[in-house]
N, C-alpha and C positions, 0 to 999 in steps of 0.2 A: 326327117330334116334335122341337120345339126345346127343349133343356134350357137354361134361363137361367143364366148364370154367377152371377147374384145369389142363386140358390138354394143356393149352396155354403155350408155352415155352417163357421165357423172351427174347430170341433172336429174336422173331417176333415183339416185342414191342420196345426194346432198339436197334433200327436200324436206318439207314440213312433215313432222310426225316420224321421221326416220331416226334411227339411233346410231350415234358414233361412240366408239371407244378409242381414246387417244392416249398413248403413253408418252412420257416426257412432256406432260401438259402444263407444267408449272411455269414455263418460260419459252422464249424463242418461237420456233416453228410450231411446236405443239400447242402452245397457248394461242398463237394466231389462228391455227386451224380450229381450235375449240371455239374461239370468238366468231369465226366465220360460220361454223355450224349453228351456233346459237342465233345468229342473225337470220338464218334460214329456218328458224322454228324447229330445230332438231333437238332431240334428247341427247345429252352428252355425258359420258363417263370420263372424267379426267383422272389420269393415273400418273403418279410420280413417286419418287422415293423421298422427296423433300417436302414434308408436311407444311412447314411454315410458308414456303413460296407457293405451294399448291393452294393453300387457303386464300392467299392474296389473289392468285390467278382466278379462283372461283368467283370472287367478287367482281372482277373485271368481266368475266364471261357472263355472269348474271345480268350485268348492265346491258349486254348486247342482245339479250333474249327479245325476240320480236313478239312472242306470245307467252309471256311469263306464266300465266295461269295454267297453260297446257303443257309446258315443258318441264323436263326433269333434268337437273344438273347435279351430278353426283361426283364426289371425289373419293379416291381410294389411294392409300399409301402402299405401294407394291414394288418389290425389287424384281425387275423383269428377268434378271439372271437366274431367278428361282422358278424352276418349271412348275413345281407344285403350287406356288403362290399364284402363278398365272392361270393354272387350271382352276383354282378356287375362285379367282376373279370371274372367269367365264361362266362358272356355275351360278354365281350370283347374278350376273348380267342376264342370263337366260332363264332365271328362276321365274316361276309364275307367268310363263308365256312371254317373257322378255325377248328382245331381238337385238341383233347387231347387223347393221347394214354397211357401216363404214368403219373398218378397223385400220387404225394408223399406228403402226409400230415405229415410234419416233424416238423413244428414249435412247440417249447415246452419251458417251464420254469421249473427251479429247485426249486422254492420257495415252501415251505410246512410247516409242523409242526405236532404236536401231536393231540390227541383227543380233546383238548381244544383250538385248533387254532381258531382265530376269523373268522367269516364268510366272511369278506372282502377278507382275504387271500385265504380261501377255494374257494370262487367264482372265484377269479382271476386265481388260478391254474387250477381248473376244466374248466374254460372258455377257456383257451389256450390249455391245454393238452388233454381234452376230447371233449369239444364242438367244438374246432377248427377243428379237423379232421372230426367230424360229419358235421359241416357246409360245409367243403370241399366236402364231399361225396354228401350231399344234392344238392349242387350247380353244381357239375360236373358229377356225375354218370348218372343221367337221360339223359343228353346231350350226354354223351359217348355212352350210349345205342342207342339213336336215330340216332347217326352217322353211326351205323352199322360197326364201325371199331373195330379191336381187341385192347384190352387195359388191363392194370393192375393198380390196386389201392394199394398203400403201405401206411399203417399207422405206424408211428414210435412209438412203445411202449417202454417198458423197462423191464429189468430183475426184477426190483423191483415191477413191476405189477404182477409178478408171485410168487416170493419168499417172498415178503412182509417183508423185514428186518425192525426191529423197528428203530425209530428215525425220520422218515419222512412220517408219515401216510398219510398226505394230498396228497403228490406226489404219493405215492403207490396207493391210491384210484383212482387218476386220470388216471393212466396207467392201472390199473386193469379193470376199466370201459371201457377203449378203447379196451382192449383185448377182452372183452365180445362183444362189438359192432362189431369189425372187424370179429370175428368168425361168428357172426350172418349174417353179410353182405356176407361173402364168401359162407356160406351155401345157402343163397338165390340166389346168382349169379350162383353157381354151379348147382342148381336145375332147372334153367330156360332152357327150350328146345332151342337149337341153340344159347345159350349164348356165347358171345365173350369177356366177362369180367371176371376177377378173382380178388380177394382181398387177401392181405397178411399182416401179422403183422411182422414188423421188431423188433427184440428183442435184442438190443445191451446191452452189459455189460458196463464195465467202459471204457469210450472213452474220449480221449483228445479233448473235445469240449470246447466252451466258455459259456456253459449254466450256470455254477456256477459263472463265472466272471460277466456275464450280470446280474444275480440275485443280487449279492452283490453290483455291481455298481448302480443298480436301487435303492436299499435300501439306500445307502449312499447319492445319489443325492436327494432322497425324504426327507431326514433328513437335507439336506444342509451341509453334512459332506464331507471332501476331500476323494477321492478314489485313492488308489495306487494298480495298477494291480499286482505288485510284491508280495503283501501280500496274494493273492489268491493261494490256494493250488496247483491248476493245471489249465491250459487252453491251447489253441492251441500253443501259443508262449512260454509256460512253461510246456511242456509235462511231465507227471509223468511216472516213470518207471513201466512197467507192464500193463499200459493202452493201449487200441487199438489206432491206427492211430498215 
């Protein structure tokens, strides 16, 4: 009998005692996911490249823990575009019998541009938005399979990876490629006899996250220019009407 991975309910994975690994966990969707997992008495590994914001996010997540004495909340500063760094992270998570039941490859950047965008920008955006989740899957999925535990992999895509609105082609490309990869991964997992893993693509629309703020801040700092968060159209502390969260 073939047990389809798609038959695995989220309630079996997002449950007490299970372990989540979430990238891009310092803000936005990743932080919200970490807080939800904490409420469900799960162990959570919060991963991000921004240590300062990650430390603040950890405090918020710790407050949501429903069984603090039994839960493990860890933070690690990792660049998801670095395959070796993600491999090292997976080794640490699975060390001494550790597990991963919920892998959320959520880290992303909003930087992009049109057809004539310089390759440095293209590589940077693809490196985080596309290769980042792929690195996460290559590092964690084989170990998740070997553990024999039920698990779910969620890659954060974007509506723009489907609708392709003009104006930010590089970003659209990065998310469209991730959609393709995730669908292929789910097909492979679903086809495996006795498979206990499934993969899903999260497709958010307009969300009040800090992705735009962080992109603009990075550009300003790289140029040695002052940065004023109040000038950014929207972010978590300045929610836009009509956006989610």
